Each structure stands twice: as structure tokens, then as C-alpha cells.
C-alpha positions as CSV (number, residue, x, y, z in Angstrom):
1,M,112.6,95.9,65.1
2,K,112.6,92.8,62.9
3,F,109.1,91.6,63.9
4,K,105.7,92.8,64.8
5,H,105.5,91.4,68.4
6,T,108.0,91.6,71.2
7,D,108.5,90.0,74.7
8,F,109.2,92.5,76.6
9,H,110.4,90.5,79.9
10,V,113.0,87.2,79.6
11,H,115.4,86.4,82.2
12,T,118.9,85.2,81.5
13,K,121.4,83.3,84.0
14,W,122.3,87.1,84.5
15,S,119.7,86.8,87.3
16,H,120.1,85.8,90.5
17,D,117.0,83.5,90.3
18,I,118.4,81.3,87.6
19,A,121.0,78.9,87.6
20,K,124.6,79.9,86.3
21,N,123.9,77.2,83.4
22,G,120.5,78.7,82.7
23,P,120.3,80.3,79.4
24,D,121.9,83.3,77.9
25,F,121.4,86.3,75.2
26,N,122.1,83.8,72.3
27,D,119.9,81.2,73.6
28,Y,116.9,83.9,73.4
29,A,117.8,85.0,70.4
30,K,117.9,82.1,68.4
31,L,114.6,81.0,69.8
32,A,113.1,84.1,69.4
33,E,113.9,83.9,65.6
34,E,112.2,80.7,65.3
35,L,109.3,81.9,67.0
36,N,108.9,85.3,65.0
37,L,109.4,87.5,68.1
38,N,111.9,90.4,69.2
39,V,113.0,89.5,72.8
40,C,113.9,91.9,75.5
41,F,116.2,91.1,78.3
42,L,114.9,92.3,81.7
43,D,117.6,91.0,83.9
44,H,116.8,91.8,87.6
45,Y,118.9,94.7,88.7
46,E,118.1,95.3,92.6
47,L,120.6,97.9,94.1
48,Y,120.0,96.7,97.7
49,H,121.5,93.3,96.5
50,V,123.9,94.7,94.1
51,K,125.4,96.7,97.3
52,H,125.1,94.1,100.0
53,D,124.7,90.4,98.5
54,K,128.5,89.1,97.3
55,T,126.6,86.5,95.2
56,Y,124.4,88.6,93.1
57,P,125.3,88.4,89.3
58,F,125.7,92.4,89.4
59,Y,127.7,92.8,92.6
60,G,130.6,95.0,91.8
61,G,129.2,97.6,90.4
62,E,130.1,99.5,87.2
63,E,132.6,97.1,86.0
64,I,130.1,94.1,85.8
65,L,127.4,96.0,84.1
66,N,129.7,97.1,81.5
67,K,130.1,93.3,81.3
68,Y,126.8,93.0,80.8
69,L,126.3,95.4,78.2
70,K,129.0,94.2,76.2
71,E,127.5,90.6,76.4
72,V,124.1,92.5,75.0
73,S,125.8,94.1,72.6
74,Q,127.8,91.5,70.7
75,V,124.3,89.5,70.2
76,K,122.7,92.6,68.9
77,E,125.4,92.6,66.2
78,N,124.2,89.2,64.8
79,H,120.4,89.4,65.3
80,N,118.3,92.4,65.0
81,N,115.3,91.2,67.1
82,V,117.1,91.7,70.3
83,L,116.4,94.8,72.8
84,S,118.8,95.5,75.8
85,G,117.0,96.3,78.8
86,L,116.7,95.6,83.2
87,E,114.1,95.0,85.9
88,V,115.4,97.9,88.5
89,D,114.1,97.4,91.8
90,Y,112.4,100.3,93.6
91,Y,113.2,100.9,97.3
92,V,111.3,103.6,99.1
93,D,114.5,104.5,101.1
94,M,116.9,104.4,97.7
95,E,115.0,106.7,95.5
96,E,118.2,109.2,95.0
97,E,120.2,106.5,94.5
98,I,118.1,104.8,91.9
99,G,117.7,108.0,90.4
100,E,121.3,108.5,90.3
101,F,121.7,105.2,88.6
102,L,119.1,105.6,86.0
103,D,120.4,109.1,85.0
104,L,123.8,107.8,84.7
105,H,122.4,104.3,82.2
106,E,119.5,104.7,81.0
107,K,120.5,105.6,77.8
108,D,122.7,102.8,77.6
109,F,119.8,100.4,77.5
110,D,116.4,100.1,75.2
111,F,114.2,99.7,77.5
112,I,114.3,99.7,81.6
113,A,111.0,98.7,83.9
114,G,110.6,99.4,87.5
115,A,109.7,96.7,89.7
116,F,109.7,95.5,93.5
117,H,109.7,92.4,95.2
118,E,109.9,93.0,98.7
119,T,108.1,95.0,101.3
120,D,111.1,94.2,103.9
121,H,114.7,93.9,102.5
122,W,115.8,90.1,101.8
123,F,111.9,88.9,102.0
124,P,110.6,88.8,98.5
125,F,106.8,88.2,98.4
126,T,107.3,86.7,95.1
127,T,109.2,83.7,96.4
128,R,106.7,81.2,98.4
129,S,109.5,80.3,101.2
130,K,110.1,83.9,102.0
131,L,106.6,84.8,102.0
132,K,106.0,82.3,104.7
133,E,108.8,83.8,106.8
134,L,107.5,87.1,106.5
135,L,104.0,86.2,107.1
136,K,105.5,84.8,110.6
137,K,106.7,88.5,111.7
138,K,103.9,90.2,110.0
139,K,100.0,90.0,108.9
140,Q,98.6,89.5,105.8
141,E,96.8,92.9,105.4
142,D,99.8,94.4,106.8
143,I,102.1,93.0,103.9
144,I,99.5,93.8,101.6
145,N,98.8,97.4,102.6
146,E,102.4,98.0,102.6
147,F,102.7,96.7,99.0
148,L,99.8,99.0,97.8
149,E,101.5,102.1,99.7
150,I,105.0,101.2,98.0
151,T,103.2,100.9,94.7
152,R,101.6,104.3,95.1
153,K,105.3,105.9,95.9
154,M,107.1,103.9,93.1
155,I,104.6,105.5,90.6
156,D,104.7,109.2,92.3
157,S,108.6,108.9,92.3
158,N,108.5,109.3,88.5
159,L,111.8,107.1,88.1
160,F,110.2,104.7,85.5
161,K,108.4,105.2,82.4
162,N,107.6,101.2,83.0
163,I,106.3,99.4,85.7
164,C,106.1,95.2,85.8
165,H,103.6,93.5,87.4
166,V,102.0,95.7,89.2
167,D,99.8,93.2,91.5
168,G,102.4,90.6,91.7
169,V,102.0,90.3,95.4
170,F,99.1,87.9,94.8
171,R,101.5,85.2,93.4
172,Y,101.0,83.0,96.2
173,L,98.1,85.0,98.1
174,N,95.4,83.9,96.8
175,D,92.4,81.2,97.1
176,N,95.0,78.7,95.3
177,D,97.5,78.6,97.8
178,I,98.0,81.0,101.0
179,K,94.4,81.8,101.4
180,L,93.9,85.7,102.1
181,D,92.2,86.3,105.6
182,R,88.6,86.7,105.1
183,S,88.7,90.2,106.5
184,I,90.7,91.2,103.5
185,E,88.7,92.7,100.7
186,M,90.4,93.5,97.5
187,N,88.8,94.6,94.2
188,D,90.0,96.4,91.2
189,E,89.4,100.0,92.3
190,F,93.2,100.5,94.0
191,F,94.5,99.6,90.9
192,I,92.2,101.3,88.3
193,A,93.4,104.4,90.4
194,I,97.0,103.5,89.6
195,G,96.2,103.2,86.3
196,K,94.4,106.4,85.7
197,K,97.7,107.8,87.5
198,C,99.8,106.0,85.5
199,A,97.7,107.1,82.0
200,K,98.2,110.6,82.8
201,K,101.8,110.3,83.8
202,G,102.2,108.2,80.7
203,I,103.6,105.5,82.2
204,K,103.4,101.8,80.7
205,L,102.3,98.6,82.8
206,E,103.2,95.3,82.0
207,F,100.8,92.7,81.0
208,N,102.6,89.9,82.9
209,L,102.0,86.3,81.6
210,S,104.0,84.3,84.4
211,G,101.0,84.1,86.8
212,V,99.9,81.5,84.9
213,R,103.0,79.1,86.1
214,Y,101.7,80.3,89.8
215,P,99.1,79.1,91.8
216,I,97.5,82.6,91.3
217,Q,96.8,81.2,87.8
218,R,96.2,84.3,86.1
219,P,98.3,87.1,84.3
220,F,99.7,90.4,86.4
221,P,97.0,92.1,86.0
222,S,94.1,89.8,85.3
223,R,92.9,90.0,81.9
224,D,89.8,91.6,82.7
225,L,91.2,94.1,84.7
226,A,93.7,94.9,81.7
227,L,90.9,95.5,79.6
228,K,89.4,97.9,82.0
229,L,92.7,99.6,82.4
230,K,92.9,100.3,79.0
231,Q,89.7,102.2,78.8
232,E,91.3,104.5,80.9
233,G,94.0,105.2,79.0
234,V,96.5,102.9,80.0
235,R,99.2,101.9,77.7
236,F,100.8,98.2,78.0
237,F,103.9,96.4,77.1
238,I,103.9,92.4,77.4
239,G,105.9,90.1,79.2
240,S,106.1,86.5,79.5
241,D,108.7,86.9,82.5
242,S,110.3,83.7,81.4
243,H,113.1,82.3,83.5
244,S,113.7,79.9,80.8
245,L,113.6,78.8,77.2
246,E,110.8,76.7,77.9
247,H,108.6,79.2,79.6
248,F,109.5,81.7,76.5
249,M,108.2,78.8,73.9
250,Y,105.1,78.4,76.1
251,H,104.0,82.0,76.2
252,A,104.8,83.0,72.7
253,A,101.7,82.5,71.2
254,Q,99.9,84.7,74.3
255,I,102.4,87.4,73.6
256,K,101.3,87.8,70.1
257,E,97.6,87.6,71.2
258,M,97.4,90.2,74.1
259,T,99.7,92.6,72.0
260,D,97.2,92.6,69.7
261,V,94.2,93.0,72.2
262,L,96.2,95.5,74.3
263,K,97.9,98.0,71.9
């Protein structure tokens, strides 16, 4: 790669939560050159939505994925600071299909990371309105416990070498927004335990900067927790989780700082 530092997590208009007139590969590549950064495109690939949602950018399967890869390849011909990637969602009931997808396509990408955004299909906890809907039918404690259990299963599945925003369920569930029930006590113990497991398995965790843009107002995980995890042997990749060029510019200095802190 051309530069010392890499933002491993940016989204283009290929992601379903970005407008069709949003930033494309070239927009990021050019800006990354100006910022002395490498950039990895980590657009959402949620297999459940690929199969069931006709509005989803990757709906249509192999033909659409090949188009994505072709577009990235064209950008890489002109920029040597670009990595191709995907943020592939984990589903407990689709492990076999995810494994087959990764076996078929992992070699086509420079970087793939696992993630999940839903404990219940169609109710992403990373979207405030959907989380509010989910809370009408489930208790906070149940959502968090399911999140923790799915996190364990995702790590134990051995599907992914890299995992994104490991405590992302707290984007809106925090003291600044949808306050946690008093009966729920969360500490670092769970994340230290899974960090040790990831270190043993050689799985990298993301230090995701995007939380500062949301009510939680801290990265995922927090800087303090990340430093504790580093002491346990956890390796990190750093991502801004940018959904706009403004996000990318805003986090550029932090990408460089935290890469040096956590390397």
C-alpha cells in the first residue's frame, strides 16, 4: 500500500444506507490521496437482505457482485492506495450459506470483515427507529443478551478473520439516548473474555471510530477497553465507518493516531 495508515471501513453508494447519489470509489480514492491514507471499501453485504430485499444494492447475486468487483478493480488501476472489501453480516441460521459465500469469494477481495446489525431480521439495532420498534416487543435485557450470545456464536463459527464494532448494540442504548434499565449492569468482563478468544483464534477486532458521531459519543470499543484488549493480545484494524466524504475527512487524523496507538 502507498501510505502508512489505512482506514479499513468506508461505505460507498453500494451500501443500502447511503443515497444513490452518495460517494463512489473514485471520490474516496482521490480524497484519500490528499489525506495520505489508504482506503478499504467495506460495503454492507447482508445475505438475508441480498436474498429477500429487491431494493438492496446487491440483490441479484453473482452478477451484481461481479459488477461491484469490476468497479473497484477499475479504481485500483489508477490508485495504489485502495483495497477492496466487504462487511459481511453474520446470521446464526445462515452459517452454512455464509461459509459457502466466503469459500467462493474471499479470494476476490483484499479484506473481508464480519459483523451483525440485527438480533431479529428487519430490526437493526444500529438504526434508532428500528431499535425503538424492537423495544416494543422485547425487553432491553433480552436484546442485549441476544446480542452477546450472537457475538459469541459469530466468533466460534470461525467464519471471519476480522470482526467489526464488537459492542455496536450500544450506539443508541446508552445514558445519552435510550437509557439502559437500571437492572442491566454492563462491564468490560464479557468483551475481555471474547477478546482473549479472538486473540487465541487470530481474529482481529475493529476499533470503530463512528461512535463519536452517535449518542454514545465514543468509539466501539472505547479507547480504554481497546487498550485493555491490546494487553490481552488482541490485534486491531482501525475504521471510520464513514458514510460520507465528510466523515472520512473528520476521522482521518484519528485513523492515523489510533493505528499507531494500537499497532
